[in-house]
C-alpha positions as a LaTeX table, in Angstrom:
\begin{tabular}{lrrr}
\hline
Residue & $x$ (\AA) & $y$ (\AA) & $z$ (\AA) \\
\hline
Met1 & 0.00 & 0.00 & 0.00 \\
Ala2 & 1.51 & 3.32 & $-1.06$ \\
Ile3 & 1.35 & 6.25 & 1.33 \\
Glu4 & 1.03 & 9.68 & $-0.19$ \\
Leu5 & 3.05 & 12.21 & 1.80 \\
His6 & 3.62 & 15.87 & 1.08 \\
Ser7 & 5.76 & 17.97 & 3.39 \\
Phe8 & 7.06 & 21.54 & 3.52 \\
Arg9 & 9.52 & 22.95 & 6.06 \\
Leu10 & 9.75 & 26.71 & 6.32 \\
Leu11 & 12.05 & 28.89 & 8.41 \\
Leu12 & 10.44 & 32.27 & 9.09 \\
Asp13 & 11.33 & 35.68 & 10.43 \\
Ala14 & 8.64 & 37.35 & 12.53 \\
Asp15 & 6.68 & 38.86 & 9.66 \\
Val16 & 2.90 & 38.59 & 9.33 \\
Arg17 & 3.24 & 38.28 & 5.55 \\
Leu18 & 5.23 & 35.08 & 6.07 \\
Ala19 & 2.55 & 33.80 & 8.48 \\
Ala20 & 0.03 & 34.37 & 5.68 \\
Ala21 & 2.26 & 32.37 & 3.31 \\
Val22 & 2.33 & 29.44 & 5.76 \\
Gly23 & $-1.46$ & 29.66 & 6.00 \\
Gly24 & $-1.59$ & 29.50 & 2.20 \\
Ala25 & 0.56 & 26.36 & 2.20 \\
Ala26 & $-1.78$ & 24.77 & 4.76 \\
Arg27 & $-4.74$ & 25.74 & 2.58 \\
Tyr28 & $-3.06$ & 24.17 & $-0.44$ \\
Leu29 & $-2.59$ & 20.87 & 1.44 \\
Ala30 & $-6.21$ & 20.93 & 2.64 \\
Asp31 & $-7.58$ & 21.72 & $-0.81$ \\
Ser32 & $-5.44$ & 19.04 & $-2.47$ \\
Ala33 & $-6.70$ & 16.53 & 0.13 \\
Gly34 & $-10.27$ & 17.26 & $-0.95$ \\
Met35 & $-11.37$ & 19.05 & 2.21 \\
Glu36 & $-14.46$ & 21.26 & 2.07 \\
Thr37 & $-13.84$ & 24.97 & 1.42 \\
Glu38 & $-14.93$ & 26.02 & 4.93 \\
Ala39 & $-12.65$ & 23.47 & 6.62 \\
Ser40 & $-9.72$ & 24.53 & 4.43 \\
Ser41 & $-10.34$ & 28.17 & 5.27 \\
Gln42 & $-10.57$ & 27.45 & 9.01 \\
Leu43 & $-7.32$ & 25.48 & 8.91 \\
Gln44 & $-5.63$ & 28.33 & 7.07 \\
Ser45 & $-6.83$ & 30.89 & 9.63 \\
Ser46 & $-5.75$ & 28.72 & 12.56 \\
Val47 & $-2.26$ & 28.23 & 11.13 \\
Val48 & $-1.81$ & 31.95 & 10.49 \\
Ala49 & $-2.96$ & 32.76 & 14.04 \\
Ala50 & $-0.61$ & 30.14 & 15.53 \\
Cys51 & 2.36 & 31.59 & 13.62 \\
Arg52 & 1.53 & 35.16 & 14.58 \\
Glu53 & 1.25 & 34.20 & 18.23 \\
Ala54 & 4.50 & 32.22 & 18.13 \\
Phe55 & 6.32 & 35.25 & 16.67 \\
Glu56 & 5.92 & 36.92 & 20.07 \\
Asp57 & 8.22 & 34.31 & 21.66 \\
Leu58 & 11.12 & 34.77 & 19.24 \\
Thr59 & 14.26 & 36.41 & 20.64 \\
Gly60 & 17.42 & 37.97 & 19.28 \\
Asp61 & 19.27 & 34.75 & 20.08 \\
Ala62 & 16.62 & 32.62 & 18.33 \\
Pro63 & 14.94 & 34.93 & 15.78 \\
His64 & 13.35 & 32.29 & 13.55 \\
Leu65 & 10.20 & 30.21 & 13.65 \\
Ser66 & 10.27 & 26.79 & 12.04 \\
Val67 & 7.05 & 25.45 & 10.56 \\
Thr68 & 6.67 & 21.99 & 9.06 \\
Leu69 & 3.45 & 21.19 & 7.21 \\
Thr70 & 2.83 & 17.54 & 6.38 \\
Arg71 & $-0.09$ & 15.91 & 4.63 \\
Phe72 & $-0.63$ & 12.26 & 5.49 \\
Thr73 & $-3.37$ & 10.12 & 3.96 \\
Asp74 & $-5.67$ & 10.73 & 6.97 \\
Arg75 & $-4.55$ & 14.10 & 8.36 \\
Ile76 & $-2.63$ & 17.34 & 7.97 \\
Glu77 & $-0.10$ & 18.20 & 10.67 \\
Val78 & 1.47 & 21.60 & 11.22 \\
Ala79 & 4.42 & 21.70 & 13.63 \\
Val80 & 5.28 & 25.21 & 14.84 \\
Ser81 & 8.59 & 25.35 & 16.71 \\
His82 & 11.17 & 27.75 & 18.05 \\
Arg83 & 14.45 & 27.43 & 19.94 \\
Gly84 & 15.36 & 28.79 & 23.30 \\
Gly85 & 12.35 & 28.01 & 25.41 \\
Thr86 & 10.33 & 25.41 & 27.18 \\
Leu87 & 7.02 & 27.14 & 26.53 \\
Pro88 & 4.78 & 26.07 & 23.66 \\
Ala89 & 5.19 & 27.82 & 20.33 \\
Val90 & 1.57 & 28.82 & 20.87 \\
Gly91 & 0.70 & 30.26 & 24.29 \\
Leu92 & $-0.63$ & 28.05 & 27.04 \\
Asp93 & $-3.62$ & 30.36 & 27.44 \\
Thr94 & $-4.56$ & 29.72 & 23.81 \\
Ile95 & $-4.10$ & 25.96 & 24.17 \\
Ala96 & $-6.08$ & 25.94 & 27.44 \\
Gly97 & $-8.89$ & 27.86 & 25.74 \\
Phe98 & $-8.90$ & 25.30 & 22.96 \\
Ala99 & $-9.06$ & 22.43 & 25.48 \\
Gly100 & $-12.13$ & 24.02 & 27.05 \\
Arg101 & $-13.90$ & 23.99 & 23.68 \\
Val102 & $-12.97$ & 20.37 & 23.08 \\
Ala103 & $-14.38$ & 19.43 & 26.47 \\
Gly104 & $-17.79$ & 20.58 & 25.27 \\
Ser105 & $-18.20$ & 24.18 & 26.32 \\
Gly106 & $-20.15$ & 24.80 & 23.12 \\
Ile107 & $-17.79$ & 27.40 & 21.70 \\
Ser108 & $-16.95$ & 26.47 & 18.13 \\
Ser109 & $-15.05$ & 29.51 & 16.88 \\
Gly110 & $-11.72$ & 30.98 & 17.86 \\
Val111 & $-8.06$ & 30.61 & 17.06 \\
Phe112 & $-8.23$ & 26.84 & 16.70 \\
Gly113 & $-11.68$ & 26.49 & 15.14 \\
Gly114 & $-10.14$ & 24.58 & 12.23 \\
Ile115 & $-7.99$ & 22.20 & 14.30 \\
Asp116 & $-8.92$ & 18.75 & 15.66 \\
Arg117 & $-5.93$ & 18.18 & 17.95 \\
Val118 & $-3.21$ & 20.28 & 19.61 \\
Gln119 & $-0.07$ & 18.73 & 21.11 \\
Phe120 & 2.96 & 20.29 & 22.80 \\
Glu121 & 6.44 & 18.92 & 23.42 \\
Thr122 & 9.96 & 20.10 & 24.06 \\
Arg123 & 12.98 & 18.43 & 22.55 \\
Gly124 & 16.60 & 19.55 & 22.59 \\
Gly125 & 15.85 & 23.13 & 23.65 \\
Glu126 & 13.09 & 23.49 & 21.08 \\
Ala127 & 9.40 & 24.06 & 21.88 \\
Val128 & 7.05 & 22.40 & 19.40 \\
Thr129 & 3.31 & 22.83 & 19.07 \\
Arg130 & 1.67 & 20.39 & 16.66 \\
Leu131 & $-1.72$ & 21.21 & 15.14 \\
Thr132 & $-3.60$ & 18.32 & 13.52 \\
Lys133 & $-6.59$ & 18.43 & 11.20 \\
Tyr134 & $-8.05$ & 15.06 & 10.25 \\
Ile135 & $-9.19$ & 14.51 & 6.68 \\
Gly136 & $-12.66$ & 13.03 & 6.45 \\
Glu137 & $-15.54$ & 12.89 & 8.84 \\
Val138 & $-14.24$ & 10.65 & 11.60 \\
Thr139 & $-11.66$ & 11.90 & 14.06 \\
Pro140 & $-9.66$ & 9.06 & 15.68 \\
Arg141 & $-10.02$ & 8.60 & 19.41 \\
Ile142 & $-7.19$ & 9.90 & 21.55 \\
\hline
\end{tabular}
């Protein structure tokens, strides 16, 4: 069984125009996966917002944001990472707000309205926030 995989890795300066470009790449992956227009648009907006928020954590010693976008057969993953910290690339307050929506608070809009799963990890002095959007109607159990 062949697995179709498309991946882009981008290294960004803190510039909102570059965040928009990353959102465009996410939109391209969603559209090419056959996602509905609204879902593609929500994913794009969520990725742009995540990049813009992560720009606030960049420092003179670590002035770049790394973003890897990968399309798997069942999902699209966007890993937003930066060096020099142990905090998520996207603020904990944003992630906590997202968790409240997932738990069933009834709020369906917001920064992560187009995301099915948010994960955070640190590795080798790098903070990584992974945003996952599943392709199709069924989201796997966690």
